[in-house]
C-alpha positions, -999 to 999 in steps of 0.1 A, spaced: -401 -432 -302 -365 -433 -292 -353 -423 -257 -317 -413 -250 -311 -446 -231 -327 -468 -257 -293 -476 -274 -275 -487 -243 -270 -523 -238 -283 -534 -204 -255 -559 -200 -229 -531 -200 -247 -515 -170 -247 -548 -152 -210 -553 -158 -202 -518 -145 -222 -524 -113 -197 -549 -99 -167 -526 -98 -189 -497 -89 -202 -516 -58 -166 -523 -47 -157 -486 -45 -179 -479 -14 -168 -511 2 -132 -500 -2 -141 -466 11 -155 -481 43 -124 -502 48 -103 -470 42 -124 -451 67 -118 -477 94 -80 -480 86 -77 -442 87 -94 -441 122 -70 -469 134 -40 -450 120 -51 -418 137 -53 -437 170 -19 -453 166 -3 -419 157 -20 -402 187 -6 -429 210 29 -425 195 27 -388 202 15 -394 238 44 -418 243 69 -392 230 54 -366 254 56 -390 283 92 -398 275 101 -361 274 84 -357 307 104 -385 323 136 -371 309 128 -336 321 119 -350 356 153 -368 356 171 -336 347 153 -316 373 159 -340 402 193 -350 390 185 -387 393 193 -409 364 195 -443 382 159 -445 393 150 -480 383 113 -472 379 120 -443 356 145 -462 335 121 -492 332 94 -468 321 116 -452 295 127 -486 282 90 -496 280 80 -464 262 108 -469 236 97 -505 230 61 -496 227 68 -468 203 87 -492 180 57 -516 182 33 -488 173 55 -476 144 54 -512 131 16 -511 133 15 -478 115 35 -492 87 11 -521 83 -19 -497 83 -2 -475 57 3 -506 35 -33 -516 40 -45 -481 30 -22 -480 -1 -36 -514 -12 -72 -501 -7 -64 -469 -27 -50 -492 -54 -82 -513 -54 -103 -482 -58 -82 -471 -87 -85 -505 -103 -122 -505 -100 -124 -470 -116 -102 -482 -144 -123 -512 -148 -154 -490 -152 -137 -468 -177 -126 -499 -197 -161 -513 -197 -174 -479 -209 -148 -479 -237 -159 -514 -246 -193 -501 -252 -181 -470 -272 -155 -486 -294 -150 -515 -318 -121 -530 -297 -144 -550 -275 -122 -580 -269 -92 -559 -258 -112 -536 -235 -132 -565 -220 -100 -585 -212 -82 -555 -198 -113 -545 -177 -116 -580 -162 -78 -582 -155 -79 -548 -138 -110 -558 -118 -93 -590 -106 -62 -570 -96 -84 -548 -75 -99 -578 -58 -64 -592 -51 -55 -558 -36 -85 -559 -13 -76 -594 -2 -40 -582 5 -53 -553 25 -74 -576 46 -42 -597 53 -21 -567 63 -50 -555 84 -52 -588 102 -15 -586 110 -20 -552 125 -49 -564 146 -27 -593 159 0 -567 169 -26 -548 189 -28 -576 214 10 -579 215 14 -543 224 -12 -545 252 4 -576 266 37 -559 267 23 -528 284 6 -550 310 38 -568 318 56 -535 322 30 -521 345 32 -552 366 70 -547 368 65 -510 378 42 -521 406 66 -547 418 95 -522 417 77 -495 435 63 -518 462 92 -541 472 119 -553 450 126 -545 414 119 -574 390 126 -568 354 106 -588 329 125 -615 310 106 -608 278 71 -607 264 47 -632 278 38 -662 256 6 -661 237 -22 -680 255 -3 -679 288 -17 -675 323 -41 -646 325 -41 -640 288 -78 -648 284 -71 -669 253 
């Protein structure tokens, strides 16, 4: 007695499972990248709102030379550019992951066509090449994600240095930072 599945080669099912297993993995990476992107964008919006508040406050009081306010505006501008750079890395990460999902889907389609047609060598080669391309895209997304994570610490270090300057400026004398603190410096925890 023949069942509907009796003519299916079990090897084709095994071959389809590898790219099929990659799709949920890419989906989880996309989910975390999307959450990080939303956080970065919300922070950029908060910086813009704070910048507008400082500008409004300057306009209302008629003071434009307040060193603390100008230091804060300068810091907000710098941090906004840092966050925009992180957002660009996250966008690139997400595009690579979307490409990897597309490659895995195309690989599955190629393997299905391999089973259904007589052009087995061509479909097998194409499916393997597309699958490997998807793996390379996932590796690339991990690299860009690692760069973005590195920039998180740079942004926080810069913000910390600026807050220290604001505290110094409001308590006694105004001391502007020379630049970002070196990685692994005093108090960095690294």
